Biopython code that builds the backbone (N, CA, C, O; Angstrom):
import numpy as np
from Bio.PDB.StructureBuilder import StructureBuilder

atoms = [
    (1, "MET", "N", (4.069, 4.741, 3.259)),
    (1, "MET", "CA", (4.764, 4.955, 2.000)),
    (1, "MET", "C", (5.765, 4.099, 1.984)),
    (1, "MET", "O", (6.371, 3.758, 3.001)),
    (2, "THR", "N", (6.064, 3.603, 0.586)),
    (2, "THR", "CA", (7.538, 2.928, 0.242)),
    (2, "THR", "C", (7.805, 3.941, -0.976)),
    (2, "THR", "O", (7.289, 5.035, -1.205)),
    (3, "THR", "N", (8.914, 3.118, -1.778)),
    (3, "THR", "CA", (9.543, 3.471, -2.722)),
    (3, "THR", "C", (9.580, 2.093, -3.822)),
    (3, "THR", "O", (9.819, 0.991, -3.327)),
    (4, "ASP", "N", (9.336, 2.208, -5.318)),
    (4, "ASP", "CA", (9.810, 1.226, -5.756)),
    (4, "ASP", "C", (11.074, 1.305, -6.363)),
    (4, "ASP", "O", (11.728, 2.216, -5.855)),
    (5, "ALA", "N", (11.691, 0.691, -7.275)),
    (5, "ALA", "CA", (13.130, 0.521, -7.900)),
    (5, "ALA", "C", (13.139, 1.497, -9.132)),
    (5, "ALA", "O", (14.129, 1.362, -9.853)),
    (6, "GLN", "N", (12.381, 2.297, -9.452)),
    (6, "GLN", "CA", (12.206, 3.186, -10.373)),
    (6, "GLN", "C", (12.304, 4.751, -9.662)),
    (6, "GLN", "O", (12.816, 5.611, -10.378)),
    (7, "GLY", "N", (11.875, 5.134, -8.395)),
    (7, "GLY", "CA", (11.841, 5.872, -7.621)),
    (7, "GLY", "C", (10.522, 6.476, -7.345)),
    (7, "GLY", "O", (10.305, 7.614, -6.928)),
    (8, "ARG", "N", (9.669, 5.546, -7.640)),
    (8, "ARG", "CA", (8.197, 6.435, -7.827)),
    (8, "ARG", "C", (7.524, 6.099, -5.871)),
    (8, "ARG", "O", (7.760, 5.073, -5.234)),
    (9, "LEU", "N", (6.895, 7.028, -5.484)),
    (9, "LEU", "CA", (6.406, 6.733, -4.251)),
    (9, "LEU", "C", (5.245, 6.221, -4.189)),
    (9, "LEU", "O", (4.480, 6.635, -5.060)),
    (10, "TRP", "N", (4.849, 5.504, -3.509)),
    (10, "TRP", "CA", (3.525, 4.385, -2.964)),
    (10, "TRP", "C", (2.999, 5.119, -1.693)),
    (10, "TRP", "O", (3.661, 5.390, -0.691)),
    (11, "ILE", "N", (1.830, 5.360, -1.900)),
    (11, "ILE", "CA", (0.951, 5.951, -0.767)),
    (11, "ILE", "C", (-0.112, 5.487, -0.412)),
    (11, "ILE", "O", (-1.166, 5.618, -1.035)),
    (12, "ALA", "N", (0.054, 4.793, 0.793)),
    (12, "ALA", "CA", (-1.336, 4.311, 1.521)),
    (12, "ALA", "C", (-2.373, 5.646, 1.975)),
    (12, "ALA", "O", (-1.915, 6.579, 2.633)),
    (13, "HIS", "N", (-3.587, 5.612, 1.605)),
    (13, "HIS", "CA", (-4.312, 6.538, 1.939)),
    (13, "HIS", "C", (-5.387, 6.228, 3.349)),
    (13, "HIS", "O", (-6.431, 5.641, 3.065)),
    (14, "TRP", "N", (-5.223, 6.504, 4.459)),
    (14, "TRP", "CA", (-6.159, 6.312, 5.352)),
    (14, "TRP", "C", (-7.310, 6.985, 5.195)),
    (14, "TRP", "O", (-7.117, 8.189, 5.026)),
    (15, "GLY", "N", (-8.761, 6.557, 5.186)),
    (15, "GLY", "CA", (-10.150, 6.940, 4.655)),
    (15, "GLY", "C", (-10.136, 6.943, 3.132)),
    (15, "GLY", "O", (-10.874, 7.748, 2.564)),
    (16, "GLY", "N", (-9.300, 6.047, 2.347)),
    (16, "GLY", "CA", (-9.388, 6.573, 1.001)),
    (16, "GLY", "C", (-9.791, 5.075, 0.207)),
    (16, "GLY", "O", (-10.412, 5.168, -0.852)),
    (17, "SER", "N", (-9.563, 4.204, 0.540)),
    (17, "SER", "CA", (-9.636, 3.115, 0.465)),
    (17, "SER", "C", (-8.430, 3.061, -1.054)),
    (17, "SER", "O", (-9.012, 3.130, -2.136)),
    (18, "CYS", "N", (-7.256, 2.975, -1.097)),
    (18, "CYS", "CA", (-6.439, 2.903, -2.099)),
    (18, "CYS", "C", (-4.834, 3.021, -1.652)),
    (18, "CYS", "O", (-4.346, 3.363, -0.575)),
    (19, "VAL", "N", (-4.245, 2.631, -2.821)),
    (19, "VAL", "CA", (-2.588, 3.208, -2.467)),
    (19, "VAL", "C", (-2.529, 3.614, -4.012)),
    (19, "VAL", "O", (-3.016, 2.994, -4.959)),
    (20, "SER", "N", (-1.794, 4.838, -4.027)),
    (20, "SER", "CA", (-1.648, 5.385, -5.193)),
    (20, "SER", "C", (0.113, 5.786, -5.119)),
    (20, "SER", "O", (0.851, 6.047, -4.169)),
    (21, "CYS", "N", (0.344, 5.688, -6.606)),
    (21, "CYS", "CA", (1.660, 5.593, -6.934)),
    (21, "CYS", "C", (1.699, 6.992, -7.801)),
    (21, "CYS", "O", (0.881, 7.507, -8.563)),
    (22, "HIS", "N", (3.097, 7.408, -7.320)),
    (22, "HIS", "CA", (3.456, 9.008, -7.637)),
    (22, "HIS", "C", (4.763, 9.247, -8.500)),
    (22, "HIS", "O", (5.703, 8.480, -8.296)),
    (23, "ASP", "N", (4.895, 10.203, -9.408)),
    (23, "ASP", "CA", (5.963, 10.079, -10.027)),
    (23, "ASP", "C", (6.896, 11.074, -8.897)),
    (23, "ASP", "O", (6.397, 11.981, -8.230)),
    (24, "PRO", "N", (8.285, 10.685, -8.867)),
    (24, "PRO", "CA", (8.889, 11.594, -7.776)),
    (24, "PRO", "C", (9.653, 12.742, -7.999)),
    (24, "PRO", "O", (10.432, 13.071, -7.104)),
    (25, "ASP", "N", (9.587, 13.419, -9.017)),
    (25, "ASP", "CA", (9.565, 14.476, -9.620)),
    (25, "ASP", "C", (8.487, 15.479, -9.721)),
    (25, "ASP", "O", (8.624, 16.596, -9.220)),
    (26, "SER", "N", (7.533, 15.158, -10.285)),
    (26, "SER", "CA", (6.404, 15.982, -10.553)),
    (26, "SER", "C", (5.390, 15.996, -9.459)),
    (26, "SER", "O", (4.667, 16.952, -9.177)),
    (27, "GLY", "N", (5.416, 14.728, -8.822)),
    (27, "GLY", "CA", (4.128, 14.380, -7.726)),
    (27, "GLY", "C", (2.750, 13.541, -8.502)),
    (27, "GLY", "O", (1.878, 12.851, -7.973)),
    (28, "THR", "N", (2.927, 13.858, -9.750)),
    (28, "THR", "CA", (1.901, 13.375, -10.186)),
    (28, "THR", "C", (1.276, 12.218, -10.233)),
    (28, "THR", "O", (2.068, 11.299, -10.441)),
    (29, "GLU", "N", (0.136, 11.872, -10.121)),
    (29, "GLU", "CA", (-0.619, 10.618, -9.485)),
    (29, "GLU", "C", (-0.373, 9.747, -11.043)),
    (29, "GLU", "O", (-0.782, 10.012, -12.173)),
    (30, "LEU", "N", (0.421, 8.688, -10.556)),
    (30, "LEU", "CA", (0.744, 7.471, -12.147)),
    (30, "LEU", "C", (-0.422, 6.420, -12.124)),
    (30, "LEU", "O", (-0.986, 6.134, -13.180)),
    (31, "GLY", "N", (-0.794, 5.835, -10.923)),
    (31, "GLY", "CA", (-1.506, 4.822, -11.049)),
    (31, "GLY", "C", (-1.904, 4.577, -9.407)),
    (31, "GLY", "O", (-1.193, 4.845, -8.438)),
    (32, "ARG", "N", (-3.257, 3.987, -9.409)),
    (32, "ARG", "CA", (-3.738, 3.723, -7.867)),
    (32, "ARG", "C", (-4.422, 1.994, -8.064)),
    (32, "ARG", "O", (-4.719, 1.414, -9.109)),
    (33, "ILE", "N", (-4.502, 1.555, -6.766)),
    (33, "ILE", "CA", (-4.980, 0.427, -6.439)),
    (33, "ILE", "C", (-6.206, 0.622, -5.293)),
    (33, "ILE", "O", (-6.036, 1.144, -4.191)),
    (34, "THR", "N", (-7.446, 0.097, -5.793)),
    (34, "THR", "CA", (-8.329, 0.333, -5.038)),
    (34, "THR", "C", (-8.768, -0.809, -4.048)),
    (34, "THR", "O", (-8.912, -1.966, -4.443)),
    (35, "LEU", "N", (-8.950, -0.471, -2.887)),
    (35, "LEU", "CA", (-8.984, -1.689, -2.249)),
    (35, "LEU", "C", (-10.675, -1.857, -1.441)),
    (35, "LEU", "O", (-11.352, -0.841, -1.281)),
    (36, "PRO", "N", (-11.134, -3.068, -1.046)),
    (36, "PRO", "CA", (-12.530, -2.976, -0.824)),
    (36, "PRO", "C", (-12.509, -2.547, 0.796)),
    (36, "PRO", "O", (-13.639, -2.696, 1.262)),
    (37, "THR", "N", (-11.729, -2.148, 1.602)),
    (37, "THR", "CA", (-11.969, -1.355, 3.014)),
    (37, "THR", "C", (-11.211, 0.127, 2.718)),
    (37, "THR", "O", (-10.267, 0.283, 1.943)),
    (38, "ARG", "N", (-11.837, 1.134, 3.501)),
    (38, "ARG", "CA", (-11.337, 2.403, 3.659)),
    (38, "ARG", "C", (-10.111, 2.543, 4.182)),
    (38, "ARG", "O", (-9.182, 2.903, 3.460)),
    (39, "HIS", "N", (-9.918, 2.257, 5.621)),
    (39, "HIS", "CA", (-8.557, 2.375, 6.100)),
    (39, "HIS", "C", (-7.450, 1.730, 5.891)),
    (39, "HIS", "O", (-7.052, 0.768, 6.547)),
    (40, "ILE", "N", (-6.846, 2.304, 4.851)),
    (40, "ILE", "CA", (-5.390, 1.646, 4.210)),
    (40, "ILE", "C", (-4.237, 1.914, 5.226)),
    (40, "ILE", "O", (-3.810, 2.994, 4.818)),
    (41, "THR", "N", (-3.602, 1.627, 6.135)),
    (41, "THR", "CA", (-2.430, 1.739, 6.707)),
    (41, "THR", "C", (-1.138, 1.898, 5.993)),
    (41, "THR", "O", (-0.543, 2.960, 5.811)),
    (42, "ASN", "N", (-0.854, 0.965, 5.691)),
    (42, "ASN", "CA", (0.630, 0.718, 4.951)),
    (42, "ASN", "C", (0.916, -0.023, 3.773)),
    (42, "ASN", "O", (-0.065, -0.516, 3.216)),
    (43, "CYS", "N", (2.185, -0.241, 3.197)),
    (43, "CYS", "CA", (2.241, -0.752, 2.067)),
    (43, "CYS", "C", (3.898, -0.722, 2.069)),
    (43, "CYS", "O", (4.597, 0.202, 2.486)),
    (44, "VAL", "N", (4.371, -2.052, 1.455)),
    (44, "VAL", "CA", (5.789, -2.334, 1.362)),
    (44, "VAL", "C", (5.954, -3.470, 0.187)),
    (44, "VAL", "O", (5.079, -4.297, -0.070)),
    (45, "PHE", "N", (7.058, -3.386, -0.398)),
    (45, "PHE", "CA", (7.387, -4.463, -1.100)),
    (45, "PHE", "C", (7.970, -5.453, -0.889)),
    (45, "PHE", "O", (9.035, -5.330, -0.286)),
    (46, "GLY", "N", (7.584, -6.643, -1.238)),
    (46, "GLY", "CA", (8.189, -7.980, -0.649)),
    (46, "GLY", "C", (8.352, -9.336, -1.516)),
    (46, "GLY", "O", (8.699, -9.066, -2.666)),
    (47, "GLY", "N", (8.228, -10.438, -1.326)),
    (47, "GLY", "CA", (8.076, -11.333, -2.140)),
    (47, "GLY", "C", (9.908, -11.583, -2.608)),
    (47, "GLY", "O", (10.833, -10.820, -2.328)),
    (48, "ALA", "N", (9.993, -13.087, -3.494)),
    (48, "ALA", "CA", (10.987, -13.119, -3.701)),
    (48, "ALA", "C", (11.959, -12.303, -5.177)),
    (48, "ALA", "O", (13.179, -12.276, -5.340)),
    (49, "ASP", "N", (11.013, -11.801, -5.934)),
    (49, "ASP", "CA", (10.954, -10.694, -6.636)),
    (49, "ASP", "C", (11.126, -9.536, -6.407)),
    (49, "ASP", "O", (11.847, -8.802, -7.082)),
    (50, "LEU", "N", (10.499, -9.211, -5.439)),
    (50, "LEU", "CA", (9.830, -7.785, -4.891)),
    (50, "LEU", "C", (8.704, -7.235, -5.779)),
    (50, "LEU", "O", (8.274, -6.085, -5.687)),
    (51, "ARG", "N", (8.307, -8.075, -6.568)),
    (51, "ARG", "CA", (6.906, -7.490, -7.388)),
    (51, "ARG", "C", (5.527, -7.547, -6.665)),
    (51, "ARG", "O", (4.433, -7.355, -7.197)),
    (52, "SER", "N", (5.823, -7.907, -5.082)),
    (52, "SER", "CA", (4.568, -7.841, -4.347)),
    (52, "SER", "C", (4.414, -6.837, -3.721)),
    (52, "SER", "O", (5.281, -6.601, -2.880)),
    (53, "LEU", "N", (3.583, -6.121, -3.828)),
    (53, "LEU", "CA", (2.990, -4.626, -2.606)),
    (53, "LEU", "C", (1.945, -5.531, -1.984)),
    (53, "LEU", "O", (0.931, -6.089, -2.401)),
    (54, "PHE", "N", (2.835, -5.433, -0.370)),
    (54, "PHE", "CA", (1.497, -5.830, 0.856)),
    (54, "PHE", "C", (0.933, -4.408, 1.576)),
    (54, "PHE", "O", (1.434, -3.500, 2.239)),
    (55, "ILE", "N", (-0.333, -4.733, 1.084)),
    (55, "ILE", "CA", (-0.954, -3.982, 1.870)),
    (55, "ILE", "C", (-1.543, -4.122, 3.241)),
    (55, "ILE", "O", (-1.958, -5.255, 3.484)),
    (56, "THR", "N", (-1.711, -2.999, 4.441)),
    (56, "THR", "CA", (-1.993, -3.472, 5.360)),
    (56, "THR", "C", (-3.418, -2.522, 5.786)),
    (56, "THR", "O", (-3.435, -1.330, 5.478)),
    (57, "SER", "N", (-4.198, -2.942, 6.267)),
    (57, "SER", "CA", (-5.516, -2.088, 6.522)),
    (57, "SER", "C", (-5.992, -2.167, 7.966)),
    (57, "SER", "O", (-5.674, -3.129, 8.667)),
    (58, "ALA", "N", (-6.920, -0.943, 8.526)),
    (58, "ALA", "CA", (-7.313, -1.409, 9.880)),
    (58, "ALA", "C", (-8.858, -1.581, 9.973)),
    (58, "ALA", "O", (-9.552, -1.260, 9.008)),
    (59, "ARG", "N", (-9.442, -2.108, 11.172)),
    (59, "ARG", "CA", (-10.924, -1.955, 11.539)),
    (59, "ARG", "C", (-11.336, -0.640, 12.324)),
    (59, "ARG", "O", (-12.446, -0.109, 12.365)),
    (60, "TRP", "N", (-10.296, -0.299, 12.862)),
    (60, "TRP", "CA", (-10.314, 0.915, 13.397)),
    (60, "TRP", "C", (-11.297, 2.156, 13.452)),
    (60, "TRP", "O", (-10.858, 2.975, 12.645)),
    (61, "GLU", "N", (-12.357, 2.608, 14.017)),
    (61, "GLU", "CA", (-13.097, 3.602, 14.251)),
    (61, "GLU", "C", (-14.372, 3.237, 13.253)),
    (61, "GLU", "O", (-15.071, 4.133, 12.779)),
    (62, "LEU", "N", (-14.592, 1.912, 12.998)),
    (62, "LEU", "CA", (-15.619, 1.593, 11.621)),
    (62, "LEU", "C", (-16.787, 0.948, 12.740)),
    (62, "LEU", "O", (-16.645, 0.136, 13.655)),
    (63, "SER", "N", (-17.861, 1.607, 12.292)),
    (63, "SER", "CA", (-19.101, 1.406, 12.555)),
    (63, "SER", "C", (-19.648, -0.138, 12.359)),
    (63, "SER", "O", (-19.302, -0.729, 11.337)),
    (64, "ALA", "N", (-20.415, -0.739, 13.228)),
    (64, "ALA", "CA", (-21.172, -2.105, 12.819)),
    (64, "ALA", "C", (-21.544, -2.258, 11.546)),
    (64, "ALA", "O", (-21.432, -3.356, 11.001)),
    (65, "GLU", "N", (-22.021, -1.210, 10.922)),
    (65, "GLU", "CA", (-22.541, -1.044, 9.365)),
    (65, "GLU", "C", (-21.689, -1.109, 8.573)),
    (65, "GLU", "O", (-21.730, -1.747, 7.521)),
    (66, "GLN", "N", (-20.637, -0.327, 9.057)),
    (66, "GLN", "CA", (-19.708, -0.356, 8.219)),
    (66, "GLN", "C", (-18.774, -1.470, 8.062)),
    (66, "GLN", "O", (-18.209, -1.786, 7.015)),
    (67, "LEU", "N", (-18.648, -2.131, 9.401)),
    (67, "LEU", "CA", (-17.838, -3.640, 8.956)),
    (67, "LEU", "C", (-18.693, -4.656, 8.269)),
    (67, "LEU", "O", (-18.252, -5.515, 7.506)),
    (68, "ALA", "N", (-19.941, -4.497, 8.594)),
    (68, "ALA", "CA", (-20.778, -5.435, 7.582)),
    (68, "ALA", "C", (-20.671, -5.019, 6.162)),
    (68, "ALA", "O", (-20.808, -5.841, 5.256)),
    (69, "ALA", "N", (-20.480, -4.025, 5.991)),
    (69, "ALA", "CA", (-20.126, -3.528, 4.423)),
    (69, "ALA", "C", (-18.710, -3.783, 4.140)),
    (69, "ALA", "O", (-18.528, -3.808, 2.923)),
    (70, "GLU", "N", (-17.814, -3.949, 4.710)),
    (70, "GLU", "CA", (-16.204, -3.898, 4.669)),
    (70, "GLU", "C", (-15.890, -5.397, 5.218)),
    (70, "GLU", "O", (-14.914, -5.139, 5.922)),
    (71, "PRO", "N", (-16.053, -6.521, 5.321)),
    (71, "PRO", "CA", (-15.550, -7.369, 5.597)),
    (71, "PRO", "C", (-14.417, -7.663, 5.615)),
    (71, "PRO", "O", (-14.161, -8.490, 6.490)),
    (72, "LEU", "N", (-13.640, -7.368, 5.058)),
    (72, "LEU", "CA", (-12.247, -7.176, 4.665)),
    (72, "LEU", "C", (-11.216, -6.403, 5.656)),
    (72, "LEU", "O", (-10.036, -6.561, 5.970)),
    (73, "ALA", "N", (-12.011, -5.701, 5.915)),
    (73, "ALA", "CA", (-11.469, -4.455, 6.796)),
    (73, "ALA", "C", (-10.675, -5.407, 7.992)),
    (73, "ALA", "O", (-11.094, -6.476, 8.437)),
    (74, "GLY", "N", (-9.254, -4.615, 8.424)),
    (74, "GLY", "CA", (-8.131, -5.248, 8.741)),
    (74, "GLY", "C", (-7.825, -6.019, 8.199)),
    (74, "GLY", "O", (-7.542, -6.815, 9.094)),
    (75, "GLY", "N", (-7.591, -6.574, 7.172)),
    (75, "GLY", "CA", (-6.913, -7.643, 6.401)),
    (75, "GLY", "C", (-5.695, -7.183, 5.970)),
    (75, "GLY", "O", (-5.363, -6.010, 6.139)),
    (76, "LEU", "N", (-4.810, -8.211, 5.286)),
    (76, "LEU", "CA", (-3.415, -7.887, 4.774)),
    (76, "LEU", "C", (-4.000, -8.481, 3.023)),
    (76, "LEU", "O", (-4.597, -9.536, 2.808)),
    (77, "PHE", "N", (-3.592, -7.416, 1.967)),
    (77, "PHE", "CA", (-3.801, -7.671, 0.612)),
    (77, "PHE", "C", (-2.440, -7.802, 0.113)),
    (77, "PHE", "O", (-1.490, -7.405, 0.788)),
    (78, "GLU", "N", (-2.268, -8.428, -1.225)),
    (78, "GLU", "CA", (-1.458, -8.600, -1.714)),
    (78, "GLU", "C", (-1.534, -8.135, -3.268)),
    (78, "GLU", "O", (-2.168, -8.907, -3.988)),
    (79, "ALA", "N", (-0.934, -6.889, -3.944)),
    (79, "ALA", "CA", (-1.290, -6.579, -5.271)),
    (79, "ALA", "C", (0.308, -6.945, -6.193)),
    (79, "ALA", "O", (1.303, -6.250, -5.987)),
    (80, "ARG", "N", (0.317, -7.812, -6.929)),
    (80, "ARG", "CA", (1.314, -8.081, -7.477)),
    (80, "ARG", "C", (1.690, -7.220, -9.106)),
    (80, "ARG", "O", (0.967, -7.501, -10.062)),
    (81, "LEU", "N", (2.636, -6.382, -9.260)),
    (81, "LEU", "CA", (3.115, -5.177, -9.897)),
    (81, "LEU", "C", (3.937, -5.802, -10.926)),
    (81, "LEU", "O", (4.536, -6.873, -10.833)),
    (82, "GLY", "N", (3.886, -4.879, -12.073)),
    (82, "GLY", "CA", (5.053, -5.306, -13.241)),
    (82, "GLY", "C", (6.396, -4.888, -12.766)),
    (82, "GLY", "O", (7.268, -5.609, -13.252)),
    (83, "GLU", "N", (6.839, -3.994, -12.003)),
    (83, "GLU", "CA", (7.935, -3.618, -11.664)),
    (83, "GLU", "C", (8.273, -3.642, -10.173)),
    (83, "GLU", "O", (7.565, -3.366, -9.204)),
    (84, "PRO", "N", (9.707, -4.095, -10.259)),
    (84, "PRO", "CA", (9.918, -4.571, -8.491)),
    (84, "PRO", "C", (10.031, -3.158, -7.794)),
    (84, "PRO", "O", (9.949, -2.022, -8.262)),
    (85, "GLY", "N", (10.258, -3.644, -6.453)),
    (85, "GLY", "CA", (9.914, -2.362, -5.562)),
    (85, "GLY", "C", (11.852, -2.402, -5.160)),
    (85, "GLY", "O", (12.805, -2.855, -5.795)),
    (86, "LEU", "N", (11.755, -1.750, -3.932)),
    (86, "LEU", "CA", (12.987, -1.884, -3.350)),
    (86, "LEU", "C", (12.921, -2.871, -2.085)),
    (86, "LEU", "O", (11.883, -3.086, -1.460)),
    (87, "ASN", "N", (14.162, -3.438, -1.792)),
    (87, "ASN", "CA", (14.367, -4.287, -0.650)),
    (87, "ASN", "C", (14.288, -3.178, 0.973)),
    (87, "ASN", "O", (15.161, -2.433, 1.417)),
    (88, "PRO", "N", (13.026, -3.451, 1.470)),
    (88, "PRO", "CA", (13.165, -2.765, 2.675)),
    (88, "PRO", "C", (14.383, -2.832, 3.787)),
    (88, "PRO", "O", (14.681, -3.869, 4.380)),
    (89, "GLY", "N", (14.970, -1.691, 3.955)),
    (89, "GLY", "CA", (16.074, -2.293, 5.271)),
    (89, "GLY", "C", (15.735, -1.956, 6.472)),
    (89, "GLY", "O", (14.937, -1.030, 6.615)),
    (90, "ARG", "N", (16.171, -2.512, 7.392)),
    (90, "ARG", "CA", (15.993, -2.260, 8.902)),
    (90, "ARG", "C", (16.412, -0.857, 9.521)),
    (90, "ARG", "O", (17.508, -0.445, 9.142)),
    (91, "PHE", "N", (15.981, -0.368, 10.071)),
    (91, "PHE", "CA", (16.037, 0.749, 10.549)),
    (91, "PHE", "C", (17.496, 0.839, 11.231)),
    (91, "PHE", "O", (17.967, -0.047, 11.944)),
    (92, "GLY", "N", (18.038, 1.868, 10.948)),
    (92, "GLY", "CA", (19.616, 1.645, 11.245)),
    (92, "GLY", "C", (20.836, 0.578, 10.496)),
    (92, "GLY", "O", (21.991, 0.311, 10.830)),
    (93, "VAL", "N", (20.175, 0.233, 9.605)),
    (93, "VAL", "CA", (21.079, -0.783, 8.939)),
    (93, "VAL", "C", (21.078, -0.552, 7.186)),
    (93, "VAL", "O", (20.040, -0.591, 6.526)),
    (94, "ALA", "N", (22.091, -0.372, 6.751)),
    (94, "ALA", "CA", (21.997, 0.024, 5.345)),
    (94, "ALA", "C", (21.761, -1.070, 4.807)),
    (94, "ALA", "O", (22.539, -1.989, 5.062)),
    (95, "PRO", "N", (20.559, -1.330, 3.849)),
    (95, "PRO", "CA", (20.272, -2.451, 2.637)),
    (95, "PRO", "C", (21.555, -2.856, 1.884)),
    (95, "PRO", "O", (21.499, -3.673, 0.965)),
]
sb = StructureBuilder()
sb.init_structure("model")
sb.init_model(0)
sb.init_chain("A")
sb.init_seg("    ")
for serial, (resi, resn, name, xyz) in enumerate(atoms, 1):
    if name == "N":
        sb.init_residue(resn, " ", resi, " ")
    sb.init_atom(name, np.array(xyz, "f"), 0.0, 1.0, " ", f" {name:<3s}", serial, name[0])
structure = sb.get_structure()
């Protein structure tokens, strides 16, 4: 999970082929990025303007048939967004 500059929560869905965006107060889903592979592992904002959402995925526990159907499994994806995210801080260090 990660948070954008407006406080919205972005959640990577293992087995769900997506990253969803949620309102921080109500939990309402505000948007969804669908990806071409099922196991989405993480997401983080980056790039010079923090408008790139980098999304990782996994190949773990996929059968040969599933891997053939999902050739991008285990790949890194980038989604460009209209609003920026927050600069990720290092553990134990204030951003």
